[in-house]
C-alpha positions as CSV (number, residue, x, y, z in Angstrom):
1,M,110.0,37.9,10.7
2,R,106.8,36.4,12.2
3,R,104.7,33.6,10.7
4,C,100.9,33.9,10.7
5,V,98.2,31.3,10.5
6,W,95.0,32.1,8.6
7,Q,92.0,32.0,10.8
8,E,89.7,30.6,8.1
9,R,92.2,27.9,6.9
10,P,94.5,26.8,9.7
11,G,98.0,25.8,8.7
12,R,98.3,28.2,5.8
13,V,100.9,30.9,6.4
14,L,101.7,34.5,5.6
15,V,104.6,36.6,6.8
16,H,104.3,40.1,8.2
17,G,107.2,42.2,9.5
18,D,109.0,45.5,8.9
19,G,108.4,45.5,5.2
20,D,112.2,45.6,4.3
21,P,112.3,44.2,0.8
22,A,115.6,42.4,1.3
23,T,114.4,40.7,4.5
24,L,111.1,39.7,2.9
25,A,112.9,38.3,-0.2
26,A,115.3,36.2,2.0
27,W,112.4,34.9,4.0
28,A,110.4,34.0,0.9
29,R,113.4,32.2,-0.6
30,R,113.8,30.1,2.6
31,V,110.1,29.3,2.8
32,L,109.3,28.6,-0.8
33,N,112.7,27.2,-2.0
34,P,111.9,28.1,-5.6
35,T,115.0,26.4,-7.0
36,P,115.5,23.3,-5.0
37,A,118.6,21.2,-5.7
38,P,117.7,17.9,-7.4
39,A,117.5,15.1,-4.9
40,E,118.9,11.7,-5.9
41,F,117.9,8.5,-4.0
42,D,119.6,5.1,-4.0
43,D,116.1,3.6,-3.8
44,P,114.0,3.0,-7.0
45,A,110.7,3.4,-5.2
46,V,111.5,6.8,-3.8
47,S,113.1,7.8,-7.1
48,T,109.8,7.0,-8.8
49,L,108.1,9.4,-6.3
50,G,110.6,12.1,-7.2
51,E,109.7,11.7,-10.9
52,R,106.0,11.6,-10.2
53,H,106.1,14.8,-8.1
54,S,108.8,16.5,-10.2
55,G,109.5,20.1,-9.1
56,V,108.3,19.7,-5.5
57,G,110.5,21.8,-3.3
58,G,111.1,21.8,0.5
59,Y,108.6,24.3,2.0
60,C,109.5,25.4,5.5
61,A,108.2,28.0,8.0
62,G,111.4,30.1,7.7
63,S,112.7,30.0,11.2
64,L,113.8,27.5,13.8
65,W,111.4,29.0,16.4
66,D,108.3,28.6,14.3
67,G,109.3,25.0,13.4
68,L,109.7,24.2,17.1
69,V,106.3,25.6,18.1
70,A,104.7,23.6,15.3
71,A,106.5,20.4,16.1
72,I,105.6,20.6,19.8
73,V,101.9,21.3,19.0
74,G,102.0,18.5,16.4
75,Q,103.3,15.7,18.7
76,S,101.1,12.6,18.3
77,V,98.2,14.3,16.7
78,S,96.8,14.4,13.1
79,L,97.9,17.2,10.8
80,A,94.4,18.7,10.9
81,S,94.3,18.7,14.7
82,A,97.7,20.3,14.9
83,A,96.7,23.1,12.5
84,V,93.6,23.9,14.6
85,T,95.5,23.8,17.8
86,E,98.3,26.0,16.4
87,M,95.6,28.5,15.4
88,R,94.1,28.5,18.9
89,L,97.6,28.9,20.5
90,A,98.2,32.0,18.3
91,A,94.8,33.5,19.2
92,L,95.8,33.3,22.9
93,Y,98.6,35.8,22.4
94,A,97.7,38.2,19.6
95,E,94.8,40.0,17.9
96,P,94.2,39.0,14.3
97,V,96.0,40.8,11.5
98,K,93.7,41.8,8.7
99,H,95.0,41.4,5.2
100,G,93.3,40.9,1.9
101,G,90.0,40.2,3.6
102,R,91.4,37.5,5.8
103,A,92.2,37.4,9.5
104,M,95.6,36.1,10.3
105,L,97.3,35.3,13.7
106,P,101.0,35.6,14.4
107,L,102.4,32.7,16.4
108,P,103.5,33.6,20.0
109,T,107.0,35.0,20.3
110,P,109.6,33.3,22.6
111,E,109.2,36.2,25.1
112,Q,105.4,35.7,25.2
113,L,105.7,32.0,26.0
114,A,108.6,32.6,28.4
115,D,106.4,34.9,30.4
116,S,103.5,32.5,30.5
117,Q,102.5,29.9,33.0
118,P,101.7,26.5,31.3
119,E,98.0,27.0,32.0
120,L,97.8,29.6,29.3
121,P,99.1,27.6,26.3
122,R,97.2,24.6,27.8
123,R,94.0,26.4,26.8
124,S,94.8,25.9,23.1
125,G,94.2,22.2,23.5
126,V,97.7,20.9,24.0
127,T,98.4,18.5,26.8
128,G,99.9,19.8,30.1
129,K,103.3,18.3,29.2
130,R,103.3,20.0,25.8
131,A,102.2,23.3,27.4
132,E,105.2,23.1,29.7
133,A,107.5,22.3,26.7
134,L,106.3,25.4,24.9
135,V,107.0,27.6,28.0
136,M,110.4,26.1,28.4
137,A,111.2,26.5,24.7
138,G,110.2,30.1,25.0
139,R,112.5,30.6,27.9
140,L,115.4,29.0,26.1
141,F,115.0,31.2,23.0
142,A,114.2,34.4,25.0
143,T,117.4,34.1,27.0
144,Q,119.9,32.6,24.6
145,H,121.1,33.8,21.3
146,I,119.6,31.2,18.9
147,P,119.5,32.2,15.2
148,D,116.2,32.0,13.4
149,Y,117.9,30.2,10.4
150,P,121.0,28.4,11.7
151,T,123.7,27.3,9.2
152,P,124.3,23.6,8.6
153,K,127.3,23.8,10.9
154,Q,125.3,25.3,13.7
155,Q,122.4,22.8,13.5
156,P,123.8,19.7,15.3
157,E,124.7,21.8,18.4
158,L,121.2,23.4,18.4
159,A,119.5,20.0,17.9
160,A,121.3,18.8,21.0
161,R,120.2,21.9,23.0
162,L,116.6,21.3,22.0
163,L,116.8,17.7,23.1
164,D,117.7,18.9,26.5
165,L,114.2,20.5,26.8
166,S,111.7,18.4,28.8
167,G,109.0,17.1,26.4
168,V,111.2,17.4,23.3
169,G,112.4,14.2,21.8
170,P,114.1,13.1,18.5
171,W,110.9,13.3,16.5
172,T,110.2,16.8,17.6
173,V,113.8,18.0,16.9
174,S,113.9,16.4,13.4
175,S,110.4,17.9,12.6
176,T,111.7,21.3,13.8
177,M,114.7,21.1,11.5
178,L,112.5,19.9,8.6
179,W,109.5,22.1,8.9
180,G,111.2,25.0,10.5
181,I,114.3,25.6,8.4
182,G,113.9,23.0,5.6
183,N,116.8,20.7,6.4
184,A,116.7,18.3,3.5
185,D,118.1,15.4,5.5
186,A,116.1,15.8,8.7
187,F,114.2,12.5,9.2
188,P,111.3,12.3,11.7
189,A,111.7,8.7,12.8
190,G,108.6,7.3,14.4
191,D,106.2,9.4,12.4
192,A,102.9,7.4,12.0
193,A,101.8,9.0,8.7
194,L,105.3,8.4,7.2
195,L,105.1,4.7,8.1
196,R,101.7,4.4,6.5
197,G,103.0,6.1,3.3
198,A,106.1,3.8,3.3
199,R,103.9,0.7,3.7
200,A,101.9,1.8,0.6
201,L,105.1,2.8,-1.3
202,Y,106.8,-0.6,-0.8
203,G,103.6,-2.7,-0.8
204,N,104.5,-4.1,2.6
205,P,101.7,-3.6,5.2
206,A,103.9,-5.3,7.8
207,L,106.7,-2.7,7.5
208,D,107.7,-1.4,10.9
209,H,109.6,1.7,12.1
210,R,112.8,-0.2,12.6
211,E,112.7,-1.4,9.0
212,L,111.8,2.1,7.7
213,N,114.7,3.7,9.6
214,A,117.0,1.2,8.0
215,A,115.6,1.9,4.5
216,S,116.0,5.7,5.1
217,E,119.7,5.3,5.3
218,R,119.6,4.8,1.5
219,W,118.1,8.3,1.1
220,R,120.9,10.3,2.6
221,P,121.5,13.2,2.3
222,W,117.9,13.7,1.2
223,R,116.0,11.8,4.0
224,G,113.8,14.9,4.7
225,M,113.0,15.3,1.0
226,A,112.1,11.6,0.7
227,A,109.8,11.9,3.7
228,R,108.1,14.9,2.0
229,L,107.6,12.9,-1.1
230,I,106.1,9.9,0.8
231,W,103.8,12.2,2.7
232,L,102.7,13.9,-0.5
233,D,102.0,10.6,-2.2
234,L,100.0,9.4,0.8
235,L,98.0,12.6,1.5
236,G,97.7,14.0,-2.0
237,A,98.3,17.5,-3.2
238,P,96.5,20.3,-1.3
239,E,93.2,21.7,-2.6
240,E,93.5,25.0,-4.5
């Protein structure tokens, strides 16, 4: 399955593929998570967010590859900037797919990035180092058998392999696991927006990343879900 970004509204997604109903249904269940398990937090403040945003599930891109591309593009930039850059990256490798009056662009495949020189993805607006990371990630996925949706047992080994890539650090790996495959405990330590949200949540403008990391231990095994709730409370629900 391939993820697409809408040309008019970067960051929104649609799938296109071979049309097999079972494959599409499995992808949709992974992406939308329509029946999420109830998260429980040993933290009254985060529990309050869970009640305030009752029913929020763990959206994800549906594959480890898509999550990795998005995480590399999104390093140290705003969500809006990452969405625009991701759209530009997709446009470098594919023609738009027309559907429902909208133009959508599939993200580059591992093979496409593996065959590139960093100068091509660099044209999307990413830094030179991130362009190199995208190419190296493509080569890893194109030459190794890496599942699109690894099982929980497979994920620690794959996380270690991703960390071996130049330009990929702990934040990128955790974001890949969270946004790519919906790992409910993946915690993107060091995330600036998450820290802003936590400061507002706890009413402590002096809260730092070290203290937030310590607080997150109380959220296991739902650290990723807690992060989603904090982001949602900070940024608000998306416009219809």
